[in-house]
N, C-alpha and C positions, 0 to 999 in steps of 0.2 A: 440560530440553531442551538438547542439546549444540549447538555452533555449526553443525555440518553440517546437523542437522535444521532449525535456524532458517533457514539459507540455502535449503534445499530448499523451505521453506514460502513464502518471499518471492521466490524467483527465477523469476518468471513475469511477463510484461509487465503484464497486467491487475491482478494482485495488487499488484505494486509501485506501479503508478499509483494504485490505491485507497489504499495506505498513504501515498503522497506527498500525496494530497488530504487525508486524515485528519490527517496531521502538520501541514499548513498551516491547516486549518479546525477542528481539535480534535474536532468531531463532525458527522456528516452523516447524512441519511436515504438509503435506497437510491435514491429518485427524484432526489435532488440529485447523487449520485454518477453515476447513469445520464446525467443531463443534461451534467455536466462531461466525462465520458469519451466521450460519444456512442457508447455500447455498449448492447446489448439488456439489459433488466432481468433475464431469467433467467440470463444469463452473469454479470452483476455479483453477483447473489444467490448463485450457485454459488461464486464466489471468496470472497465474504464468509463463507459457511459454512465453507469450507476454512480461512480465516484465523481464524475463531472456534474451530474444532477444534484448531488449533495454539496456541490461547490468545494469539494476537498481537492480536486485535481482540475487543472486548466490545460488547455492545449493551444498550440499555435502552428500555423502552416510553415513548413520549411522545405520549399521546393515541392517535390512530389510526395513527401511524407509529412505526417503530423507528429509533432513532438509534444509529449505530455510531461507535466511537472506539477509538484505539490503547490497548491494555490497560495499558501502563506507560510511564513516562518514559524508561527505558533504550531501549526499542524505538523510541520517537519520536525520541530523539537519534540512534540508529543510522541511521534513515532519512534524517535531516537530514545526517548526516556522509557517507553514501553518495552523496547527491545532490551535495554539495560536492566530494567527491573525484572524482566523475564529471565535473564541470564543469572541474576543474583538469587532469585527465588528457586530456580531449577537446581542450583548448587546446594542450597540449604534444605530443600524438601526431598527427603529420601523415601517418603511414603508412596507406594504404587499409585495411589489415587491422584497424585500430583502430575503424573505423566499422562497426557491425553493422546 
């Protein structure tokens, strides 16, 4: 996967929020993600499926539930660095155009 394809896979609010949660919590079930994001389960499942198809997220069965986790350390580190960079930029940028 090239860089542009990777960014296309993660550049969506719900997907990035899922990745942020998984980066912090290592692995989570759909129900746990739904509760944290306060989004409908079908929507979260749809985005998890897309992230799995992009090979960004993997899953494993754990009894009756499926646990989701970021597929590798590089992607986990990338998410962490994007969040850090966003926090630094947000502090420095006072122009209204910076707030989306």
